[in-house]
N, C-alpha and C positions, 0 to 999 in steps of 0.2 A: 218825269220831272215837269213841274209846272213852269211855263215860260214867263218871263217878265212882261207885264202888261204895260200899255202906253197911255194911261188915262189923261195925261197932260197934253196930248197931241190931238189933232183933228183925226177923225176916223180914216183908215185906209179904205179906199173905194175899189171894190173888186167886181168887175162885170163878167158874168158867166155867159159865154156864147157857145154855139155848137156848130159842127160841120153840117148839121141837118136837123130837121124836126125829128124828135125821138132819138137824138144822139145820147141823151141822158143828162141834160142840163140840171134838171131838178134833183136827180139822184146825186150828182156831184155837188151841187150847191148845198143840199141838206146835210150830206155827210161831211162836207168841208166845214159847215157851221158847227157840227158836233165835234169835229176834230179841234177846231179853234177853241171851242168852249172847254174841252177837256184839257187843253194846254193853258187855260187861264185867261183867255181873251173874252172881253165883253163884245157881243155880236148883235147886229141888227140885220134884217133881211128886207129886201124890196123886190117886188115884181111889178114894174111900172104898167105893163100892158099884159092882160091875160084874156085869152079867147077860149071859151069852153067853160060853162058854169053848171053846177049842180044845185038843186034846191035843198038847202040844209036848214032845218028849223024855220021854214018859210022865208029864207033869205038866200039869195044867189051867192055862191062862193065857187072859186076856182080851186081845184084840189092841189095844184102845184103851189099856189100862193098860201093855202092853208098849211101845207107841209113846211114851207119856208118860215111862216110865222111861228109855228110850233118849235122849229129847230133853233131859233135865235134865243139868246139869253135875255135880251132886252125886250120888254113887252110893249107892243104897239097895236093899235086897233087894226082890224082887217082893212079898213078903208085907207089907212096910212101905208100899210104894206102893199096894197094893190089898188092904186088910184083909179085905174081904168079896167073895167070888167065888161066883157061882151059874152052873149049867150052861146053863140055858135063856136065850135072848135075848128076855126079856120083862120086864115091870116087876119091879123087884127084890123088892118085898114079895110078889108072886105067886110069883116064882121061889123065894123062901125058903120060902113055905108049901108049895110042891110038893116041897121037899126036907125037910119037917118040921123046918125051922130057924126060929129067931126072931132078928130083928135087934134087939138091945137098944140103945136109943138112947144111953144114957149110956156103954155099952161102946163103941159106934161112935165117939162123940166122943173117948173115951180112946185108942182105937187110932189116931186121927188126930194126936194131940198130938206124938209123937216127931218127925214131919216138920215140923210147924208150929213146933216149938221148935228146929229145926236151925240150922246155921250159914249157911244160904242167905240171900241178900238178898231173894229173892222165892220164895214157894211158890205154884205154880199148881195149883189143885184143880178137877178136872172133876166136875161133878155127873152124875147119871144121868137121862136123859130131860129133861123140862122142869122148870120152877120148882116146881111143886106135886106132882110125882110122889111117892107115899107111900114112906116108909121102913118103916113098920109101920102098925098100926091107929090109932096116935095122932099120929105125926109125919110130916113131909114133908121133901123136900130143902131147902125154904125154912127149916124149923126147924133143919136141920143147918147151913146157912150162917150163921144167927143165932148158934147155939151156938158155932160156930168163929170168930165175930167177923170175918167176911170182908168185903172189898170185892168188888163184883160186876161182871163183864163179861158183857154179853148178846150172844149170837150170834144174829143174825137170818138165817135161811135164806130167801133171796129167792125167793118163789113167790107165786102167787095166795093172798091171805089174810094175807100176812105183816104188813101194816100193823096190822091188828086184833090179831094174836097178839103183836106186838112192843109195842104200846102197853098192852095188858092186862098183859103181863109186867112192863114197866117200872113200871106203877102198883103192882103187887103187891110188887115189890122195895122201892119207896118206902114202901109201907104197912108192910112188915116192919121199917122203921127202918134199913135198910142203905144204904150209898152205892153208887149205880150209877156206877162209875168211868168207864164208857164202853160203847160198843156196836160190834159188827163186822158189816158187811154182807157176807154170804157168798153169792156167785152159785152157785146149785145147778144152773142150766141155762144152756146156751150162748145161747139165744134167748128169754129171758123177755120177754114183752110189757111195754113201758114200765118196764123195770128202773130207768132213770135217774129217772123220775118217782116211783117207789116210794122210792128212796133219798132223794130230795129231800123227799118228804112226811115221812119218818121223821126226817130231819135237822131239819126245822122243828118237829117235835113232841116229840122226846126231848130233855130238857134237857141230858143228858150228851153229851160229844163223841163223834163218830165216830172210832174209833181206827184202823180199817182197812177197806178195801173189797177183798175178795179176789176176783179174777177166776175165772171158771169154768175148771177144768182137768180134762181127761180122765184125767190121770195125776197125781193129787194128791200121791202119795208123792214124786215127783221134782220137784215144783214148788218154787220158792224165793220165799217171800213175806217174807223178812227185812226188806226195805226198805219194806214196805207199812205197818208199824205206827208209830203215833205213841206213843212211849214216855214222853212228858213227864209223864203222871200216875203213873208208877211210881217206886218208891223211889230 
């Protein structure tokens, strides 16, 4: 059944963070966008900072940002979806320094606003790395989420150590004064030892709901996780 959309309201702002690099933020963000679109929502996607670029048709593009752009229902230019792009696939503040560039925090916030004030029902914003990855010498991704007034979805990459990483990140989100809308358990391996027990431990300890548990897939691009998401917390 198609859910009722909310075109007369400002977009709901969802910030996707992860317990670690490669936790699966892009996988979750793109499949969440597909699930929202299937449910009748108009969506936009934003990747404020991306590090790691490929040369596509003589133009540098970040693959994660390209996937986000394609998954959204509302069309926006690549530069609007990904305002800051750096060549090296390393922490953005280090990549910026290596290119003799500076990420001005206020300017970064300003560059995000056109999408956040668009006609979409939901704007899905993917962070870079984990919650406290630096933007520059003074600010982190957490500060950016606060400045953009986001609700947060935490992607937990299921692996050894994920319980500690997830609980520390959830506590940091709460300390920042933001709402943890929910979390997603993302199976990174086909045969993780005691994966069910890990998910159960996190479910018992994280106050926010489990929005989806994504199974391991060797071909994530062709996987269909539309029916996996609980969309009740969304606009």
